[in-house]
C-alpha positions as CSV (number, residue, x, y, z in Angstrom):
1,V,0.0,0.0,-0.1
2,S,1.3,3.3,-0.9
3,F,0.6,6.0,1.7
4,D,1.4,9.6,2.3
5,A,4.3,9.9,4.8
6,V,3.2,12.2,7.7
7,F,4.4,12.1,11.0
8,P,1.3,11.4,13.4
9,R,0.9,8.2,11.4
10,D,4.5,7.3,12.1
11,C,3.7,7.6,15.6
12,H,1.1,5.1,15.9
13,Q,0.7,1.7,14.3
14,F,2.1,2.5,11.0
15,S,5.7,2.0,9.8
16,F,6.7,3.8,6.5
17,N,9.9,2.4,4.6
18,V,12.6,5.0,4.5
19,A,13.9,4.4,1.1
20,S,11.0,5.9,-0.8
21,C,10.0,8.6,2.0
22,G,11.1,11.6,0.1
23,Q,9.6,11.2,-3.4
24,P,7.0,14.0,-2.8
25,L,4.0,14.9,-4.9
26,K,3.0,18.6,-4.4
27,M,-0.7,19.7,-4.2
28,R,-1.5,22.3,-7.0
29,Y,-4.7,24.0,-8.1
30,V,-6.4,23.0,-11.3
31,G,-9.3,24.8,-12.7
32,I,-10.5,28.1,-14.3
33,E,-7.5,30.4,-14.7
34,K,-9.0,33.4,-12.7
35,F,-10.0,31.1,-9.9
36,V,-6.6,29.3,-9.7
37,T,-4.8,32.7,-9.4
38,C,-7.4,33.6,-6.5
39,A,-6.5,30.3,-4.7
40,E,-3.0,30.8,-5.1
41,E,-3.1,34.3,-3.6
42,F,-5.8,33.4,-1.0
43,K,-8.0,35.9,-2.3
44,R,-11.6,35.8,-1.8
45,F,-13.1,39.1,-2.5
46,G,-14.0,41.1,-5.6
47,E,-13.6,39.0,-8.8
48,C,-12.8,36.1,-6.6
49,K,-15.9,36.3,-4.5
50,S,-17.3,33.0,-6.3
51,L,-14.0,30.8,-5.4
52,M,-15.2,27.3,-4.6
53,I,-12.2,24.7,-4.1
54,C,-13.0,21.0,-4.2
55,T,-10.8,18.4,-2.3
56,V,-11.0,14.6,-1.7
57,E,-12.1,14.3,1.9
58,A,-10.1,12.9,4.7
59,T,-6.8,13.7,2.8
60,T,-3.8,15.9,3.6
61,H,-5.1,18.3,0.7
62,Y,-8.3,18.8,2.6
63,D,-6.2,19.3,5.8
64,Y,-4.4,22.1,3.9
65,I,-7.5,23.7,2.4
66,S,-9.4,23.6,5.6
67,S,-6.7,25.3,7.7
68,N,-6.4,28.1,5.0
69,F,-9.8,28.9,3.8
70,P,-13.0,29.2,5.6
71,S,-15.5,26.6,4.8
72,T,-17.9,28.7,2.8
73,V,-15.1,28.4,-0.3
74,H,-14.5,25.1,0.0
75,T,-16.3,21.3,-0.4
76,T,-15.2,17.9,-0.6
77,A,-15.6,14.8,-2.8
78,P,-15.6,11.3,-1.7
79,S,-13.2,10.2,-4.5
80,L,-10.7,11.4,-6.9
81,D,-13.0,10.5,-9.8
82,A,-15.8,12.4,-8.0
83,L,-13.3,15.3,-7.6
84,K,-12.9,15.5,-11.3
85,D,-16.5,15.4,-12.1
86,M,-17.2,18.2,-9.8
87,L,-15.0,20.5,-11.7
88,V,-16.2,19.4,-15.0
89,N,-19.7,19.8,-13.8
90,G,-19.2,23.0,-12.1
91,A,-19.8,22.1,-8.6
92,C,-16.4,24.2,-8.2
93,N,-14.1,26.2,-10.2
94,V,-10.9,25.0,-8.7
95,I,-9.8,21.3,-7.5
96,A,-6.8,20.8,-5.2
97,T,-4.9,17.9,-6.3
98,E,-1.5,16.4,-7.5
99,Q,-0.3,16.8,-11.2
100,L,0.0,13.0,-11.7
101,Q,-3.7,12.5,-10.6
102,I,-5.0,14.3,-13.6
103,F,-3.1,12.5,-16.1
104,N,-4.9,10.6,-18.8
105,S,-8.2,12.4,-17.9
106,D,-10.7,14.9,-19.1
107,I,-9.0,17.2,-16.8
108,E,-5.7,16.8,-18.7
109,E,-7.2,17.3,-21.9
110,G,-8.9,20.3,-20.5
111,V,-5.4,22.0,-19.4
112,A,-4.2,21.2,-23.0
113,N,-7.0,22.9,-25.0
114,G,-7.0,25.8,-22.4
115,T,-10.2,25.2,-20.7
116,Y,-8.3,24.7,-17.3
117,V,-4.9,25.8,-16.3
118,L,-2.6,23.9,-13.9
119,G,-1.3,26.3,-11.1
120,G,2.4,27.2,-11.1
121,K,2.6,27.1,-7.2
122,A,3.0,24.1,-5.0
123,F,1.4,24.3,-1.5
124,T,2.3,20.7,0.1
125,K,5.0,18.2,0.4
126,E,3.5,14.6,0.0
127,P,6.3,12.0,0.1
128,L,4.9,8.5,-0.6
129,A,6.0,5.4,1.0
130,V,5.2,1.7,1.3
131,V,3.1,1.5,4.6
132,T,2.9,-1.6,7.0
133,R,1.8,-2.3,10.6
134,K,4.2,-1.6,13.3
135,N,3.5,-5.0,15.1
136,D,5.5,-6.9,12.5
137,R,8.9,-5.4,12.3
138,E,10.7,-8.1,10.5
139,W,8.0,-7.8,7.9
140,S,8.2,-4.0,7.7
141,D,12.1,-4.5,7.5
142,I,11.8,-6.8,4.6
143,V,9.7,-4.4,2.7
144,N,12.0,-1.6,3.3
145,W,14.9,-3.5,1.9
146,V,13.2,-4.5,-1.0
147,V,12.6,-1.1,-1.9
148,R,16.2,-0.4,-1.2
149,A,17.2,-3.2,-3.5
150,L,15.2,-1.6,-6.3
151,I,17.2,1.8,-5.8
152,H,20.4,-0.1,-5.4
153,G,19.8,-2.1,-8.4
154,E,19.4,1.2,-10.8
155,K,22.4,2.7,-9.1
156,K,24.4,-0.3,-9.9
157,G,22.9,-0.7,-13.5
158,L,21.4,-4.1,-12.7
159,K,18.0,-4.5,-14.8
160,R,15.2,-7.1,-15.2
161,D,16.9,-10.2,-16.5
162,M,14.5,-13.3,-16.6
163,S,17.5,-15.5,-17.0
164,L,18.7,-14.4,-13.5
165,C,15.1,-14.4,-12.0
166,G,15.1,-16.6,-9.1
167,Q,19.0,-16.9,-8.8
168,G,19.5,-14.2,-6.7
169,N,21.9,-14.2,-3.7
170,N,20.1,-15.2,-0.6
171,N,23.2,-15.0,1.7
172,L,22.2,-11.5,2.6
173,V,22.1,-11.7,6.6
174,P,20.0,-11.9,8.7
175,F,16.9,-12.4,6.5
176,D,18.3,-15.1,4.1
177,L,16.5,-13.6,1.4
178,A,17.4,-13.0,-2.2
179,F,16.6,-9.2,-2.6
180,D,18.1,-8.9,-5.9
181,N,15.4,-11.1,-7.4
182,A,13.2,-8.3,-6.9
183,V,15.4,-6.4,-9.6
184,Y,16.0,-9.3,-11.8
185,C,12.4,-10.5,-11.9
186,V,10.6,-7.2,-11.8
187,G,13.1,-4.3,-12.6
188,N,15.0,-1.7,-10.9
189,Y,13.5,1.5,-9.4
190,G,13.8,3.5,-12.8
191,E,12.5,0.5,-14.7
192,I,9.2,0.2,-12.6
193,F,9.0,4.0,-12.8
194,Y,9.0,4.2,-16.6
195,T,6.5,1.4,-16.8
196,N,4.0,3.3,-15.0
197,F,5.0,6.8,-15.7
198,D,6.3,8.9,-18.7
199,R,9.8,9.9,-18.6
200,R,8.9,13.5,-18.2
201,D,7.1,12.8,-15.1
202,R,10.2,11.9,-13.2
203,A,11.3,14.7,-11.2
204,P,14.8,15.3,-10.1
205,I,13.9,14.3,-6.4
206,N,13.0,10.9,-7.6
207,T,16.4,10.1,-9.1
208,I,19.6,8.5,-7.8
209,N,21.6,10.7,-5.5
210,N,25.2,11.5,-6.4
211,G,26.5,13.7,-3.7
212,T,23.7,16.5,-3.5
213,P,21.9,17.8,-0.3
214,M,19.8,14.8,1.1
215,I,18.8,16.3,4.6
216,Y,15.0,15.9,4.3
217,A,12.2,15.6,6.7
218,I,8.7,14.0,6.1
219,P,5.8,16.6,7.0
220,H,4.8,16.9,10.2
221,G,1.2,16.5,9.5
222,N,-1.5,17.3,12.2
223,I,0.7,17.0,15.2
224,N,-2.1,18.1,17.5
225,S,-4.2,15.3,16.6
226,R,-4.1,11.9,18.4
227,E,-5.8,10.1,15.9
228,T,-6.3,6.3,16.2
229,F,-6.9,3.5,13.8
230,D,-9.3,0.4,14.1
231,L,-6.9,-2.3,13.1
232,D,-7.0,-6.0,14.1
233,S,-3.7,-5.7,15.5
234,G,-4.8,-4.4,19.0
235,D,-6.1,-1.7,20.9
236,E,-4.4,1.6,20.0
237,S,-4.9,2.8,23.7
238,S,-1.9,0.6,24.4
239,N,0.2,3.3,23.3
240,D,0.0,5.4,26.4
241,V,2.4,8.2,27.3
242,A,3.7,5.9,30.1
243,R,5.7,4.1,27.4
244,L,8.0,7.0,27.2
245,D,9.1,6.4,30.7
246,I,12.3,4.9,29.5
247,N,13.8,3.7,32.7
248,E,13.2,3.8,36.3
249,N,15.7,7.0,36.5
250,D,14.7,10.1,35.1
251,F,17.3,10.4,32.6
252,L,18.3,9.1,29.1
253,R,21.1,6.4,28.6
254,C,22.6,7.4,25.3
255,G,25.3,5.3,23.5
256,V,27.5,7.4,20.9
257,V,29.5,5.6,18.3
258,S,32.8,7.5,18.0
259,I,33.4,8.2,14.3
260,E,36.2,10.1,12.6
261,D,35.4,12.7,9.9
262,S,37.7,14.9,8.1
263,R,35.3,17.4,7.9
264,G,34.8,18.2,11.6
265,D,33.4,16.4,14.7
266,L,30.8,13.9,13.9
267,T,30.9,12.3,17.5
268,G,30.1,15.9,18.8
269,L,27.1,16.2,16.4
270,S,26.0,12.8,17.6
271,V,26.4,13.9,21.5
272,D,24.3,16.9,20.6
273,Y,21.5,14.7,19.3
274,C,21.5,12.9,22.8
275,H,21.1,16.2,24.5
276,A,18.3,17.5,22.3
277,L,16.5,14.1,23.1
278,A,17.0,14.4,26.6
279,A,15.6,18.1,26.7
280,A,12.5,17.0,24.8
281,L,12.2,13.9,27.3
282,F,12.9,15.7,30.6
283,H,11.0,19.2,30.1
284,G,14.2,20.9,28.9
285,N,16.8,19.3,31.0
286,S,19.3,18.5,28.3
287,A,21.7,17.2,31.0
288,A,19.3,14.5,32.2
289,L,21.5,11.9,30.5
290,T,24.6,9.6,30.6
291,L,26.8,9.0,27.6
292,E,28.5,5.7,26.7
293,F,31.1,5.8,23.7
294,F,31.9,2.7,21.3
295,A,34.4,2.7,18.7
296,E,32.9,2.5,15.1
297,D,33.5,-1.2,14.6
298,D,32.5,-2.4,18.2
299,Y,29.4,-4.5,18.1
300,N,29.1,-4.1,21.7
301,A,27.4,-0.7,20.9
302,I,24.6,-2.9,19.4
303,D,24.5,-5.7,22.2
304,A,24.0,-2.7,24.8
305,L,21.1,-1.2,23.2
306,L,19.6,-4.7,22.6
307,N,20.2,-5.8,26.4
308,G,18.9,-2.4,27.5
309,T,22.1,-1.2,28.9
310,I,21.4,2.0,26.7
311,D,18.0,3.4,25.6
312,V,19.3,4.9,22.1
313,L,22.5,4.9,20.0
314,A,23.7,7.8,18.1
315,G,25.9,7.5,15.2
316,S,24.5,4.1,14.3
317,Q,25.4,3.0,10.8
318,V,22.0,2.0,8.8
319,N,22.7,-1.2,7.3
320,L,21.0,-4.4,6.3
321,E,22.8,-6.6,8.9
322,T,21.6,-4.6,12.1
323,D,18.1,-3.4,10.7
324,V,16.4,-6.7,11.8
325,W,16.9,-5.7,15.5
326,L,16.9,-2.1,15.3
327,Q,14.8,1.0,14.3
328,F,16.5,4.0,12.6
329,S,15.6,7.6,12.4
330,T,15.8,9.6,9.2
331,P,19.5,10.0,8.6
332,Y,21.3,13.2,10.1
333,F,24.9,12.5,8.4
334,Y,26.1,11.2,5.0
335,Q,29.8,10.1,4.9
336,N,31.6,8.9,1.6
337,A,33.2,5.3,2.3
338,E,36.8,4.7,1.7
339,N,36.3,3.1,-1.7
340,G,34.7,6.3,-2.8
341,D,31.6,4.6,-4.3
342,E,29.4,3.6,-1.4
343,V,28.0,6.0,1.3
344,K,27.8,5.3,5.1
345,V,24.5,6.8,6.4
346,F,24.2,7.7,10.3
347,A,21.1,7.9,12.1
348,L,19.7,7.4,15.8
349,A,19.0,3.8,16.5
350,T,16.4,2.3,19.0
351,R,15.1,-1.3,19.6
352,N,12.6,-2.7,17.5
353,D,10.6,-3.8,20.8
354,D,9.1,-0.1,21.6
355,T,8.1,1.4,18.5
356,Y,6.3,4.2,20.2
357,F,9.7,5.5,22.0
358,S,11.3,4.9,18.4
359,S,8.7,7.2,16.8
360,F,9.7,10.0,19.5
361,V,13.3,9.6,19.0
362,H,12.7,9.9,15.4
363,S,10.7,13.1,15.8
364,I,13.4,14.9,17.7
365,M,15.7,14.1,14.5
366,L,13.2,15.4,12.2
367,T,12.3,18.4,14.7
368,T,15.8,19.8,13.8
369,V,15.2,19.7,10.1
370,Y,11.7,21.2,10.5
371,A,13.3,24.1,12.4
372,Q,15.6,24.5,9.6
373,E,13.0,24.6,6.9
374,S,10.8,26.8,9.0
375,G,13.6,29.4,9.5
376,I,13.3,28.7,13.5
377,T,16.6,29.1,15.3
378,Q,17.8,28.1,18.9
379,E,17.2,31.7,20.0
380,S,13.4,31.7,18.5
381,N,12.5,28.3,19.7
382,R,9.3,29.3,20.8
383,G,8.2,29.5,17.2
384,M,8.2,25.7,17.2
385,P,4.6,24.4,17.4
386,L,3.3,22.4,20.4
387,I,2.4,18.9,20.1
388,S,0.1,16.4,21.5
389,V,0.7,13.2,19.6
390,F,2.6,11.8,22.5
391,G,0.4,13.5,25.2
392,T,0.3,16.7,27.1
393,E,3.2,15.8,29.2
394,Y,5.3,16.1,26.1
395,S,3.5,19.0,24.2
396,W,6.8,21.2,24.6
397,A,9.2,18.4,23.3
398,M,9.9,20.1,19.9
399,R,10.4,23.4,21.4
400,E,12.6,22.0,24.3
401,A,14.8,20.1,21.7
402,I,15.5,23.2,19.6
403,A,16.1,25.4,22.9
404,Y,19.3,23.0,23.1
405,S,20.3,22.3,20.0
406,G,18.8,24.9,17.5
407,S,18.3,24.0,13.7
408,Y,20.0,21.3,11.9
409,D,22.2,24.1,10.4
410,E,23.1,25.4,13.8
411,M,24.1,21.9,15.0
412,Y,26.1,21.4,11.8
413,H,28.0,24.9,11.9
414,K,28.9,24.1,15.5
415,H,30.9,20.9,14.8
416,F,31.8,21.4,11.2
417,G,32.0,25.1,10.6
418,T,30.2,27.4,8.3
419,S,32.0,26.8,5.1
420,P,29.8,25.2,2.6
421,L,32.5,23.5,0.9
422,Q,32.5,19.7,1.3
423,R,29.2,19.7,3.1
424,G,27.7,17.5,0.0
425,R,24.7,15.5,1.3
426,N,24.7,16.9,4.5
427,Q,22.4,20.0,3.5
428,L,18.7,20.5,3.4
429,N,17.3,19.4,0.1
430,I,15.4,22.6,-0.3
431,N,15.6,22.7,-4.4
432,E,14.4,18.9,-4.3
433,T,17.3,17.6,-6.0
434,S,17.8,13.7,-6.3
435,Q,17.0,12.2,-3.1
436,L,17.2,8.3,-3.6
437,L,19.9,6.6,-2.0
438,S,20.4,3.2,-0.6
439,P,23.1,1.7,1.8
440,S,25.2,-0.9,0.1
441,M,23.8,-4.2,-0.4
442,N,26.0,-7.2,-1.4
443,F,24.4,-8.0,-4.8
444,R,26.5,-10.2,-7.3
C-alpha cells in the first residue's frame, strides 16, 4: 500500500519504509484560470468572491485547504474521480490535487486545450512510501529493504533479467532472502517508474543521488491530533504516554559511536542529538542523560542497545545486518566510504520492541530539520509548534529540543564550521534535487 508519509501516522501503528520517503508529490490547483490565481493568492473578494475549491475528503489536501480557507469556499468529494467530475460539472471552479492525478483524464485534456490551467505554485509536500503495521517489524524491514534493493539496482546498473530471476544471492544476513530477485524478476526502481509513468514525469527528487543535498524531513502533518486506527492488531490505547518512561531513573542512557570525519566533529554532532533528546524527554533538562562511547567497529554498541544497557544509540550506521533488530531515524549524516563509491549513512537507533519510543526519537531528529525549513533557530525556539501526539506531558518536546540544539544548520555549523565546501549530502534538500539512496547491498 502506498501512503502519504506524515509524522502522526508514524507515531501510532504504521511503519513507513525510509527508502521511498522523500519522493514527494505536490498539491497544486487546477481549474478556471481566474480562480486558480485567486486560490494561489488566498483572495476571496472582488472577482474572487465566487471561488469554490474542491478536495477529496479525509486527505492531507483537505487538511491544508480547511486550515487556510473558510468552509464557505471549499467542499469535499468522496473520491478522486468524483473530484474531477465536480470540476467538469461546475460544482467547483478549482480542485486541489497532484499533477500526476490528472494525467489521462478529461482534466488533462482540458488543461491542454485551455479550458483549465494547472497552477504554477505548489502548496504541500507529499512523500509517498510503502506502509506496514508496526507490530510486525521483520516484515516491515523486509519491505523496506526490497525498496532499497530496487534503488540499489538502478544505481549499479542491474536490470530486469529473466535469466537471473530466481537465481539471486540469498546470503544477505540476517533475512536469508534474495533481495536482488526483486530487480531481476521485476526491474530496478527506474524501470518500474518508467513502466507506470512517462519519462517527463520523473522529477529530479525521484532520481539516484550522486552527492547533492539529502537532509530531508517528512511533513509533520497534524501533530495536534492523537488520531487512532481501528486495526485488528490490537487496541491503540495501549500506546500510552507512560511508554516514554524509558527507565526507572529520570535520565536518558545514550550510546554514542565515535566516528572520525575529516570535515569536523561527527561524534560531537551525535552527542548533541543525545542532549536534544534528553531535553525533549525531561522538560528542557538537556543534562538528564548519561553517555557511553563505543568505537565505530565495536559490536558491543548494538549489544548494549539490545540488552537495555542504553536506550538509544547515536551515530549508528544504517545497514541490512542490524536493521532486523533496530529501528533507525531519518539519517542526520552521510559520509563517503573509503572506496569512494558507497555511502555510509548515520542515524539514531532504537530497539524494535518499543515502536512508540522509537517514533519519539525519530520525531526529535525530524524536529531539527523542521526548524531549519521553517527558519526557526535556537533563539526563536518558541516558534516551534506544540504537539499532542505523545500526550500533553510532552507537548513542549519540539520547543525544548530546539532550545538546546537549534536547527540542523546550527548543529552542523557548531561541529563542522560554516564553510559550504564539502558539505555534500549534509544540507537541506530545499531545491528537491535527487533524493534516492540505498546503503550498500552485496548483490553479485
